[in-house]
GUFIMI-412798 format. One line per 10 residues: number of its first residue (from 1); for each residue x, y, z of C-alpha. Coordinates in steps of 0.02 Angstrom, whole numbers, plus 50000, padded with zeros to 5 digits. Layout:
N
NUM> X/Y/Z ~ ...
END
This chain:
276
1> 50245/54284/49697 ~ 50343/54123/49636 ~ 50263/53952/49683 ~ 50352/53792/49647 ~ 50386/53620/49715 ~ 50547/53619/49812 ~ 50653/53462/49832 ~ 50616/53360/49986 ~ 50761/53390/50121 ~ 50865/53240/50178
11> 50777/53190/50322 ~ 50615/53179/50229 ~ 50700/53066/50095 ~ 50775/52949/50238 ~ 50596/52925/50302 ~ 50534/52870/50132 ~ 50679/52737/50114 ~ 50674/52557/50191 ~ 50811/52526/50317 ~ 50920/52378/50291
21> 50833/52299/50444 ~ 50660/52324/50378 ~ 50708/52257/50215 ~ 50778/52096/50292 ~ 50624/52087/50402 ~ 50515/52097/50250 ~ 50620/51962/50161 ~ 50613/51852/50317 ~ 50416/51864/50324 ~ 50395/51816/50143
31> 50516/51669/50164 ~ 50404/51607/50310 ~ 50235/51628/50219 ~ 50315/51533/50079 ~ 50371/51394/50179 ~ 50199/51380/50260 ~ 50122/51385/50088 ~ 50224/51255/50025 ~ 50198/51140/50186 ~ 50002/51176/50157
41> 50021/51117/49982 ~ 50128/50968/50024 ~ 50008/50906/50160 ~ 49854/50923/50050 ~ 49952/50814/49915 ~ 49973/50677/50038 ~ 49794/50693/50105 ~ 49724/50677/49920 ~ 49853/50523/49880 ~ 49789/50430/50040
51> 49606/50468/49987 ~ 49635/50405/49803 ~ 49728/50255/49878 ~ 49580/50215/49990 ~ 49463/50235/49856 ~ 49566/50109/49755 ~ 49558/49992/49881 ~ 49361/50024/49897 ~ 49350/49964/49713 ~ 49459/49809/49744
61> 49354/49759/49880 ~ 49205/49779/49774 ~ 49285/49669/49648 ~ 49334/49537/49785 ~ 49158/49536/49855 ~ 49083/49512/49671 ~ 49206/49358/49666 ~ 49164/49278/49821 ~ 48972/49302/49774 ~ 48988/49210/49626
71> 49114/49078/49676 ~ 49081/49053/49857 ~ 49264/49068/49889 ~ 49411/49187/49890 ~ 49531/49194/49742 ~ 49684/49091/49752 ~ 49849/49193/49770 ~ 49909/49097/49618 ~ 49846/48967/49515 ~ 49991/48883/49415
81> 49886/48741/49346 ~ 49766/48853/49268 ~ 49816/48815/49091 ~ 49800/48629/49134 ~ 49625/48650/49175 ~ 49622/48682/49372 ~ 49509/48808/49440 ~ 49470/48892/49268 ~ 49368/49033/49366 ~ 49516/49080/49468
91> 49623/49129/49316 ~ 49810/49135/49351 ~ 49809/49232/49509 ~ 49716/49344/49632 ~ 49738/49503/49516 ~ 49674/49427/49357 ~ 49542/49348/49446 ~ 49469/49501/49517 ~ 49477/49582/49346 ~ 49388/49433/49259
101> 49548/49434/49127 ~ 49667/49308/49062 ~ 49855/49347/49076 ~ 49992/49230/49077 ~ 50091/49195/49238 ~ 50234/49308/49239 ~ 50399/49232/49183 ~ 50537/49256/49065 ~ 50434/49317/48910 ~ 50347/49474/48850
111> 50192/49421/48968 ~ 50310/49474/49118 ~ 50314/49651/49058 ~ 50138/49660/49010 ~ 50089/49592/49170 ~ 50192/49717/49283 ~ 50111/49872/49161 ~ 49935/49817/49190 ~ 49960/49776/49372 ~ 50044/49948/49415
121> 49911/50064/49338 ~ 49731/50139/49368 ~ 49652/50056/49516 ~ 49796/49940/49545 ~ 49927/50077/49579 ~ 49943/50179/49753 ~ 49973/50359/49708 ~ 50089/50380/49836 ~ 50187/50204/49797 ~ 50312/50246/49657
131> 50450/50132/49592 ~ 50622/50180/49664 ~ 50749/50239/49528 ~ 50867/50105/49579 ~ 50742/49971/49585 ~ 50792/49827/49463 ~ 50707/49858/49293 ~ 50648/49682/49280 ~ 50555/49659/49436 ~ 50387/49741/49453
141> 50331/49858/49596 ~ 50155/49823/49643 ~ 50048/49964/49726 ~ 49931/49823/49824 ~ 49958/49658/49896 ~ 49826/49513/49949 ~ 49823/49434/50130 ~ 49856/49267/50048 ~ 49959/49184/50202 ~ 49893/49290/50356
151> 50010/49263/50496 ~ 50139/49154/50430 ~ 50305/49061/50452 ~ 50376/48997/50288 ~ 50396/48824/50378 ~ 50208/48819/50385 ~ 50112/48673/50295 ~ 49949/48783/50288 ~ 49901/48956/50272 ~ 49794/49058/50392
161> 49758/49201/50254 ~ 49630/49193/50105 ~ 49748/49142/49960 ~ 49712/48962/49976 ~ 49764/48792/50076 ~ 49937/48718/50091 ~ 50022/48856/50009 ~ 50196/48794/50075 ~ 50176/48607/50054 ~ 50264/48550/49885
171> 50216/48560/49747 ~ 50170/48733/49826 ~ 50001/48751/49755 ~ 49878/48845/49854 ~ 49727/48743/49820 ~ 49594/48716/49860 ~ 49525/48891/49886 ~ 49462/48969/50052 ~ 49280/48952/50055 ~ 49176/49102/50122
181> 49119/49023/50262 ~ 49303/48990/50331 ~ 49319/49171/50362 ~ 49256/49177/50545 ~ 49240/49364/50564 ~ 49244/49455/50390 ~ 49232/49632/50468 ~ 49388/49593/50564 ~ 49479/49495/50417 ~ 49597/49603/50312
191> 49589/49568/50127 ~ 49687/49675/50013 ~ 49816/49823/50075 ~ 49958/49921/50018 ~ 50090/49812/49961 ~ 50192/49787/50119 ~ 50266/49633/50196 ~ 50319/49677/50377 ~ 50402/49604/50545 ~ 50544/49639/50666
201> 50542/49820/50618 ~ 50577/49786/50438 ~ 50446/49824/50296 ~ 50470/49776/50118 ~ 50372/49866/49978 ~ 50309/49846/49813 ~ 50251/49673/49827 ~ 50073/49581/49783 ~ 50076/49492/49955 ~ 50000/49589/50102
211> 50081/49485/50245 ~ 50158/49490/50419 ~ 50310/49367/50447 ~ 50474/49377/50525 ~ 50566/49320/50380 ~ 50574/49495/50278 ~ 50721/49602/50219 ~ 50739/49784/50183 ~ 50769/49810/49995 ~ 50846/49974/49941
221> 50767/50072/50102 ~ 50603/50000/50083 ~ 50555/50020/50265 ~ 50586/50200/50260 ~ 50481/50218/50105 ~ 50346/50119/50180 ~ 50328/50253/50325 ~ 50345/50393/50200 ~ 50196/50330/50083 ~ 50050/50365/50199
231> 50140/50453/50347 ~ 50165/50297/50453 ~ 50003/50199/50403 ~ 49932/50097/50271 ~ 49753/50081/50178 ~ 49675/49907/50201 ~ 49504/49839/50143 ~ 49424/49706/50239 ~ 49325/49553/50194 ~ 49164/49657/50219
241> 49211/49788/50101 ~ 49261/49933/50228 ~ 49422/50008/50225 ~ 49540/50065/50369 ~ 49708/50161/50391 ~ 49794/50061/50519 ~ 49967/50116/50568 ~ 50126/50011/50518 ~ 50172/49992/50697 ~ 49987/49914/50731
251> 49993/49803/50572 ~ 50186/49737/50593 ~ 50241/49769/50765 ~ 50097/49756/50896 ~ 50075/49588/50967 ~ 49912/49608/51050 ~ 49769/49497/51006 ~ 49683/49642/50922 ~ 49822/49664/50801 ~ 49856/49480/50764
261> 49680/49415/50739 ~ 49644/49532/50598 ~ 49778/49444/50472 ~ 49685/49251/50515 ~ 49536/49184/50439 ~ 49504/49084/50600 ~ 49520/49256/50703 ~ 49642/49188/50828 ~ 49806/49275/50857 ~ 49930/49125/50833
271> 50070/49216/50923 ~ 50167/49063/50892 ~ 50210/49125/50717 ~ 50293/49277/50780 ~ 50466/49206/50780 ~ 50566/49045/50715
END
């Protein structure tokens, strides 16, 4: 008697093969799983960047509190007479004051490049705030800004922020400094945040001022970039050192007292500064 393995019949071979519908279904499932994986990775990256940004601001808040503890006042937004002996402990501007370093005022020299390189690295750079490819090459793109002016109208003769007094009055020297006691409610006073100036549904990014004003322009799609940076929010460190992530809508569009008082050292809303 002969035994052997015979060839499967046609119906058996058909049962072993994928049909076109089954193949397309498998491809569709793999595609959906891949899309979900990419979405999860993207969301994890966004969360990691926001966490790193908040950590950066926490460190800057520690530096700010150390400066205030040493000097009894907040850093000047800028100190153009530094090289003439004015307020030597305040260096040339708020960034260098917090680092206790000496860098020249940005201008038309190599120091301009040096400043913008230093101020866009490490703790000073928001990991989600990247310089656009069409941004002017000679213009810096800063990660964080100082609440130097508070609620402002550029015709004012006095600032409500932390960067000094009489910042708009000629010769536009923001001095004397704002003393620690002038900040009525440190836990409600914003100090340093993502580098945004906003108002009237427009936000400008990449600046070293953190400000709310009606005088602002959209630069190369800056409003869209601002909303994309931290999914519609911004990271902010307050004068007492704690960090929050308020929405851009709350920061730059909300007209409630709760939203407006956080800009001003006297803890008043100053609603009169919302329009010309």
